Each structure stands twice: as C-alpha cells, then as structure tokens.
C-alpha positions as CSV (number, residue, x, y, z in Angstrom):
1,M,-12.0,4.8,-16.8
2,S,-10.5,7.4,-14.5
3,G,-11.9,9.8,-12.0
4,E,-13.5,9.9,-8.6
5,M,-15.8,7.1,-7.4
6,R,-17.8,6.5,-4.2
7,F,-18.4,3.1,-2.6
8,E,-20.1,1.8,0.5
9,V,-18.2,0.3,3.5
10,P,-20.7,-1.9,5.4
11,G,-21.7,-0.2,8.7
12,A,-19.5,2.8,8.1
13,G,-21.2,4.7,5.2
14,Y,-19.8,5.8,1.8
15,V,-16.2,6.8,1.1
16,S,-14.4,8.1,-1.9
17,G,-11.9,6.6,-4.3
18,L,-9.8,7.9,-7.1
19,M,-9.1,5.8,-10.2
20,T,-6.1,6.6,-12.4
21,R,-5.9,4.3,-15.4
22,P,-3.4,4.9,-18.2
23,P,-4.3,3.5,-21.7
24,S,-1.5,1.0,-21.4
25,A,-2.5,-0.4,-18.0
26,R,-1.6,-4.0,-17.3
27,A,-2.5,-4.2,-13.6
28,L,-4.5,-2.2,-11.0
29,Y,-3.0,-1.4,-7.7
30,V,-5.7,-0.8,-4.9
31,L,-3.8,1.8,-2.8
32,A,-4.7,2.8,0.8
33,H,-3.4,5.9,2.4
34,G,-1.4,6.2,5.7
35,A,-2.8,7.1,9.1
36,G,-2.1,10.9,8.9
37,A,-3.0,11.9,5.3
38,G,-5.7,10.9,2.8
39,M,-5.7,9.7,-0.8
40,R,-5.0,13.2,-2.2
41,H,-1.7,13.7,-0.3
42,F,1.1,14.6,-2.6
43,F,2.9,11.3,-2.0
44,M,-0.2,9.3,-3.0
45,E,-0.7,11.5,-6.1
46,G,2.9,11.2,-7.0
47,M,2.7,7.4,-6.7
48,A,-0.4,7.3,-8.9
49,Q,1.1,9.4,-11.6
50,S,4.5,7.7,-11.6
51,L,2.9,4.2,-11.7
52,A,0.6,5.3,-14.5
53,A,3.7,6.2,-16.6
54,K,4.9,2.6,-16.0
55,G,1.6,0.9,-17.0
56,I,0.1,0.4,-13.5
57,A,-3.4,1.8,-12.8
58,T,-4.3,2.8,-9.3
59,F,-7.4,3.0,-7.2
60,R,-6.7,5.2,-4.2
61,H,-9.3,5.0,-1.5
62,Q,-10.2,6.7,1.7
63,F,-10.8,5.1,5.1
64,P,-14.1,6.2,6.8
65,Y,-12.3,8.3,9.5
66,M,-10.5,10.3,6.9
67,E,-13.6,10.8,4.8
68,Q,-15.4,12.1,7.8
69,G,-12.6,14.4,8.9
70,R,-11.7,12.6,12.1
71,K,-8.1,12.2,13.3
72,Q,-8.4,8.9,15.1
73,P,-8.0,6.0,12.6
74,D,-10.8,3.5,12.4
75,S,-10.8,0.3,14.3
76,P,-9.1,-2.6,12.6
77,A,-12.5,-4.2,11.9
78,V,-13.7,-1.1,10.1
79,A,-10.4,-0.5,8.4
80,T,-10.2,-4.1,7.0
81,A,-13.9,-3.9,5.9
82,S,-13.0,-0.7,4.1
83,V,-10.1,-2.3,2.3
84,R,-12.3,-5.2,1.2
85,A,-15.0,-2.9,0.0
86,A,-12.4,-0.9,-2.0
87,V,-11.0,-4.0,-3.6
88,E,-14.5,-5.1,-4.6
89,A,-15.4,-1.6,-6.0
90,A,-12.1,-1.6,-8.0
91,R,-12.7,-5.1,-9.3
92,D,-16.3,-4.2,-10.4
93,A,-15.1,-1.0,-12.1
94,V,-12.2,-2.5,-13.9
95,P,-12.8,-6.2,-14.3
96,D,-10.3,-6.7,-17.1
97,L,-7.1,-5.9,-15.1
98,P,-5.4,-8.2,-12.5
99,L,-5.4,-6.7,-9.0
100,I,-2.6,-6.0,-6.5
101,A,-3.4,-4.2,-3.2
102,G,-1.6,-2.5,-0.4
103,G,-0.7,1.0,0.6
104,K,1.3,3.5,2.7
105,S,2.1,2.4,6.3
106,F,-1.2,2.0,8.1
107,G,-3.0,1.4,4.8
108,G,-0.7,-1.4,3.9
109,R,-0.9,-3.1,7.3
110,M,-4.8,-2.9,7.2
111,T,-4.6,-4.4,3.7
112,S,-2.5,-7.4,4.8
113,S,-4.8,-7.8,7.9
114,A,-7.8,-8.0,5.6
115,Q,-6.0,-10.5,3.3
116,A,-5.0,-12.6,6.4
117,E,-8.7,-12.7,7.5
118,A,-9.9,-14.0,4.1
119,P,-8.4,-13.6,0.7
120,L,-9.3,-10.4,-1.0
121,P,-11.2,-11.2,-4.3
122,G,-9.0,-11.2,-7.3
123,V,-5.9,-9.9,-5.5
124,R,-2.7,-11.5,-6.8
125,G,-0.2,-9.8,-4.4
126,L,0.4,-7.1,-1.8
127,A,2.8,-4.2,-2.0
128,F,3.7,-2.3,1.1
129,L,5.0,1.3,1.0
130,G,6.7,1.4,4.4
131,F,5.3,-1.4,6.4
132,P,4.9,-0.1,10.0
133,L,6.5,-3.0,11.9
134,H,6.6,-1.1,15.2
135,P,6.1,2.4,16.6
136,P,9.3,4.6,16.6
137,G,11.5,3.8,19.5
138,K,9.5,0.7,20.5
139,P,11.1,-2.1,18.4
140,G,9.1,-5.3,18.0
141,R,7.6,-7.8,15.5
142,E,4.1,-8.4,16.8
143,R,2.5,-6.4,14.0
144,A,3.8,-8.9,11.5
145,A,2.3,-11.9,13.2
146,H,-0.7,-12.0,10.8
147,L,1.5,-12.1,7.7
148,R,2.0,-15.9,8.2
149,D,-1.7,-16.1,7.1
150,V,-1.2,-14.2,3.9
151,H,-0.7,-16.6,1.0
152,V,0.0,-14.3,-1.9
153,P,3.3,-12.7,-2.9
154,M,4.3,-9.6,-0.9
155,L,6.6,-6.7,-1.8
156,F,8.1,-4.7,1.1
157,L,9.4,-1.3,0.0
158,Q,11.3,0.1,3.0
159,G,13.6,3.1,3.6
160,T,16.8,2.2,5.4
161,R,16.2,5.1,7.8
162,D,12.6,4.1,8.5
163,T,12.0,4.4,12.3
164,F,8.8,2.4,12.0
165,A,10.6,-0.7,10.7
166,R,14.2,-1.5,11.8
167,L,15.6,-3.6,9.0
168,D,17.4,-5.9,11.4
169,L,13.9,-6.8,12.7
170,L,12.1,-6.8,9.3
171,R,14.6,-9.0,7.5
172,P,14.0,-12.1,9.7
173,V,10.2,-11.6,9.2
174,I,10.7,-11.6,5.5
175,Q,12.9,-14.6,5.6
176,Q,10.3,-16.5,7.6
177,L,7.8,-15.8,4.8
178,E,10.2,-17.5,2.4
179,D,9.5,-17.0,-1.3
180,R,6.2,-15.2,-0.7
181,A,8.0,-12.0,0.4
182,T,10.5,-9.7,-1.3
183,L,12.3,-6.7,0.3
184,H,13.3,-3.7,-1.7
185,A,15.3,-1.3,0.5
186,V,15.5,2.4,-0.5
187,E,18.9,3.6,0.6
188,G,18.7,6.6,2.9
189,G,14.9,6.8,2.8
190,D,12.8,7.5,6.0
191,H,9.2,6.3,6.6
192,S,8.0,8.8,4.0
193,F,10.9,7.8,1.6
194,K,12.5,11.2,2.0
195,V,16.2,11.2,1.6
196,L,18.8,13.6,3.0
197,K,20.2,16.3,0.6
198,R,23.7,14.9,1.0
199,S,22.6,11.7,-0.7
200,G,22.6,13.5,-4.0
201,R,19.2,12.0,-5.0
202,T,16.0,13.9,-5.7
203,Q,12.6,12.9,-4.4
204,E,11.6,12.4,-8.0
205,E,14.4,9.8,-8.4
206,V,13.2,8.0,-5.2
207,M,9.6,8.0,-6.5
208,D,10.8,6.5,-9.8
209,E,12.7,3.8,-7.9
210,L,9.6,2.9,-5.8
211,T,7.2,2.7,-8.8
212,G,9.8,0.9,-10.9
213,A,10.1,-1.7,-8.2
214,V,6.3,-2.1,-7.9
215,A,5.9,-2.4,-11.7
216,A,8.7,-4.9,-12.1
217,W,7.3,-7.1,-9.3
218,A,3.7,-6.9,-10.6
219,A,4.9,-8.2,-13.9
220,T,6.0,-11.4,-12.2
221,L,2.6,-12.2,-10.7
C-alpha cells in the first residue's frame, strides 16, 4: 500500500503520514521530519523516492505541532508519543516488512528518545539523518546521553560541515556505543547534507549516497 494515512497520537489528536512502498520493498523506514519542515519537504520526498528505488519503503509522519501549523516543536513527551504512535500505525499497516525508524535532525533525536524510554515495537534499528548533537556554536554531548539506553543498531549519517554535530564530539559518542553504532560521514555536507559547488558533486549524488548507506545498513539487520 502507498498513500496518505492518519493516526492518533494519544492526548494530541490525529496527525498525517505518507506511506511509500515499492513492489520490491524489503524493509520499512518510519521517517520523522526535522524541526523546521514537515513530511512533504523536498528533502523528505527525495529520501522517500530514492529509498524506494533501493527497495526500502518509508512511512513519513508529522508531529502534532507541524500538523496544526504551529512553529514551536512539541514537548519531548508529546514528540516521543507521536513517534511511538507512528511506529505502531506503520506496523499495523504493513505487518510483513521489518521496521527501522529515525529521521531528520529533531525527528531522529525524538525517535531515539522514544526507543530509550521503551523499545519501539518491531523496530530493528535506528537511522539518523543528521543527529543534532548540540546547537550551532554551543558544542556539547548532553543530547546523546540517552543513547546508552538504546539497545538496537544505530546508523549516524552526518555531514562533515554539520554545525549541529562536530565530528570530534560525535565520534567518541559513537565509540562508546561500541558495535551498536555506525558512522557514515558525508564529505562536505552541512546539516541539510548540502555540499559546496566546488565539491563537484550534485545534490542528487549526495542523496544517492545517503539512501545507499541506509539500504546497505538495513540489509545487515
């Protein structure tokens, strides 16, 4: 099945999701958006289409604040409840595919926070598209503290120019997670995985790198 769905977040109302399932799908990625743009943002759409070409279905989902047109992100309690509801809706809609979960920036962090609170049903691993380790210009590792309570494999896709995650701070975090965590660094990418023109690479090539890394990692779960 493909197309739009709605599901209920306890205490926060109904939100929307978009299922993209290619005929050859071998896994389903429950994909949360970043803080500033919703599930229909061109980056999210591009990820869904490129992943579909590699045999990975996606279920993009809104957080309640985005669904309601508000700018302020939901509280962590609401956001993690939303992630959990999205995973359950995806599992119910497509029970035959193994699940991975994660998302862009804020969406990925809220997914790992939900997993740290209690395992997300059926989720075999988490894939982060730019994990926001710290605010720009305020380096720190406090946002990663909950990851020690995540006991499924994790894939970190990070641009080497990402101001939300200095690699010299992120690498020790990943090392402490031992064999549960894998880092895939996108050379020259910023927090949105945009590369400079002088790199000689197109954004389509970067997207192909991102989705290829997710597909290869998912095949190992």
